[in-house]
Backbone as CSV, one residue per row, in Angstrom:
resi,resn,N_x,N_y,N_z,CA_x,CA_y,CA_z,C_x,C_y,C_z
1,MET,100.024,-7.064,120.515,98.880,-5.665,120.502,99.673,-4.865,121.124
2,GLU,100.845,-5.377,122.302,101.863,-3.959,122.211,102.599,-3.556,121.323
3,ALA,102.881,-3.759,120.479,103.857,-3.118,119.798,102.947,-2.400,118.695
4,SER,101.409,-3.125,118.262,100.599,-2.273,117.356,100.562,-1.079,118.577
5,ILE,100.561,-0.827,119.528,100.361,0.482,120.336,101.819,0.955,120.482
6,LYS,102.456,0.378,120.439,103.994,1.517,120.684,103.763,2.127,119.034
7,SER,103.340,1.347,117.771,104.273,1.498,115.925,102.511,2.478,115.935
8,LEU,101.401,3.041,116.891,100.585,3.268,116.365,100.580,4.853,117.425
9,LEU,101.344,4.832,118.737,102.204,6.055,119.024,103.019,6.311,118.791
10,ALA,104.007,6.129,117.973,105.138,6.353,117.435,104.501,7.256,116.372
11,GLU,103.426,6.557,115.415,103.144,7.314,114.343,102.219,8.988,114.890
12,LYS,101.467,8.149,116.139,100.940,9.847,116.302,102.002,10.739,116.462
13,GLU,102.915,10.458,117.086,104.491,11.592,117.633,104.578,12.122,115.986
14,GLU,105.061,11.176,115.338,105.399,11.575,114.329,104.536,12.308,113.153
15,LEU,102.863,12.356,113.644,102.023,13.053,112.718,102.175,14.075,113.514
16,ALA,102.302,14.499,115.094,101.867,15.875,115.740,103.393,16.828,114.929
17,MET,104.412,16.136,115.134,105.842,16.234,115.107,105.745,17.247,113.143
18,GLN,105.058,17.167,112.485,104.667,17.284,111.400,103.862,18.183,110.753
19,LEU,102.560,18.341,111.831,101.635,18.776,112.199,102.197,20.590,112.678
20,THR,102.950,20.406,113.680,104.018,21.436,114.387,104.609,21.947,113.532
21,ASN,105.400,21.470,113.111,105.828,21.664,111.361,105.567,22.800,110.916
22,SER,103.800,22.095,110.686,104.014,22.278,109.027,102.990,24.428,109.838
23,LEU,102.613,23.915,110.757,101.975,25.226,111.854,103.321,26.439,111.935
24,LEU,105.080,25.964,111.450,105.697,26.864,112.183,106.040,27.327,110.692
25,GLU,105.805,26.603,109.560,106.254,26.975,108.398,105.513,28.509,107.891
26,MET,103.597,27.996,108.369,102.573,28.699,107.581,102.917,30.049,108.403
27,GLU,103.105,30.040,109.966,103.599,31.206,110.249,104.540,32.302,110.155
28,GLU,105.903,31.453,109.815,106.798,32.508,109.216,106.713,32.487,107.675
29,GLU,105.745,31.937,106.838,105.194,32.563,106.006,104.300,33.945,106.076
30,ASN,103.166,34.082,107.316,102.004,34.895,107.812,103.298,36.149,107.726
31,ALA,104.008,36.005,108.624,105.216,36.762,108.666,105.862,37.187,107.767
32,ILE,106.290,37.570,106.822,106.926,36.773,105.725,105.776,38.027,104.941
33,GLN,104.215,37.512,104.647,103.572,38.304,104.075,103.310,39.919,104.715
34,CYS,103.466,39.167,105.949,103.607,40.685,106.916,103.923,41.763,106.470
35,ALA,105.120,41.153,106.451,106.444,42.388,106.806,106.231,42.902,104.834
36,ARG,106.053,41.973,104.115,105.709,42.577,102.642,105.363,43.833,102.369
37,GLU,103.947,43.365,103.457,102.770,43.894,103.398,103.349,45.253,103.682
38,LYS,103.807,45.876,105.687,103.771,46.831,105.595,105.176,47.976,104.747
39,ALA,105.533,46.808,104.605,107.323,47.960,103.437,105.903,48.421,102.054
40,SER,104.880,47.567,101.919,104.664,48.005,100.293,103.577,49.270,100.777
41,ILE,102.826,49.056,102.102,101.986,50.780,102.454,103.265,51.275,103.214
42,GLU,104.063,51.474,103.799,105.005,52.486,103.918,106.030,53.315,102.400
43,ALA,106.041,52.103,101.495,106.676,52.728,100.072,105.599,53.703,100.155
44,ILE,104.444,52.840,99.975,103.605,54.292,99.644,102.806,55.401,99.988
45,GLU,102.982,54.794,101.137,102.795,56.679,102.078,103.905,57.825,101.747
46,GLU,104.973,56.653,101.843,106.351,57.811,101.112,105.936,59.079,99.626
47,LYS,105.864,57.844,98.308,104.881,58.483,97.822,104.208,59.416,97.316
48,ARG,102.711,59.260,98.591,102.145,59.907,98.895,102.613,61.504,98.976
49,LYS,103.640,61.180,100.635,104.478,62.645,101.139,104.341,63.596,99.614
50,LEU,105.379,62.490,99.458,105.917,62.814,97.505,104.781,63.506,97.181
51,TYR,104.664,63.224,96.301,103.354,63.445,95.632,102.430,65.560,96.351
52,ASN,102.268,64.905,97.709,101.340,65.872,98.336,102.170,67.329,98.096
53,SER,104.134,66.872,98.188,104.813,68.160,97.887,104.825,68.371,96.929
54,GLN,104.600,68.165,96.175,104.592,68.523,95.159,103.567,68.882,93.948
55,ILE,102.530,68.664,94.420,101.238,69.132,94.307,101.086,70.755,94.963
56,THR,101.537,70.709,96.212,102.082,72.054,96.516,102.474,73.057,96.788
57,SER,103.905,72.549,95.791,104.865,73.816,95.455,104.393,73.835,94.519
58,LEU,103.599,72.968,93.633,103.198,73.828,92.073,101.799,73.945,91.976
59,SER,101.253,73.920,92.832,99.970,74.834,93.394,100.412,76.466,93.225
60,GLU,101.656,76.342,94.381,102.231,77.707,95.206,102.934,78.639,94.245
61,LYS,103.310,77.618,93.081,103.893,78.176,92.197,102.697,79.230,90.664
62,LEU,101.541,77.998,90.368,100.563,79.036,89.608,99.867,80.118,90.395
63,SER,99.839,80.271,91.723,99.054,81.479,92.570,100.088,81.912,92.327
64,GLU,101.277,82.294,92.177,102.225,83.330,92.023,102.226,84.015,90.703
65,GLU,101.799,82.741,89.953,102.043,83.717,88.378,100.484,83.940,88.122
66,SER,99.855,83.806,88.572,97.690,84.218,88.646,98.103,85.950,89.231
């Protein structure tokens, strides 16, 4: 009986460690995904600024030609 309890406790500890490791892996994957999304948003924002600048420049040129 005591051996069975020790075995169950050891199994419980092992499962707890596996769960902890899985949660840590999920958290790491989430952090990586968030970093990727942030980088994408920043790149899109930079392109938006560039395109707005180009539109402004072209609009000014068109106004000068009119």
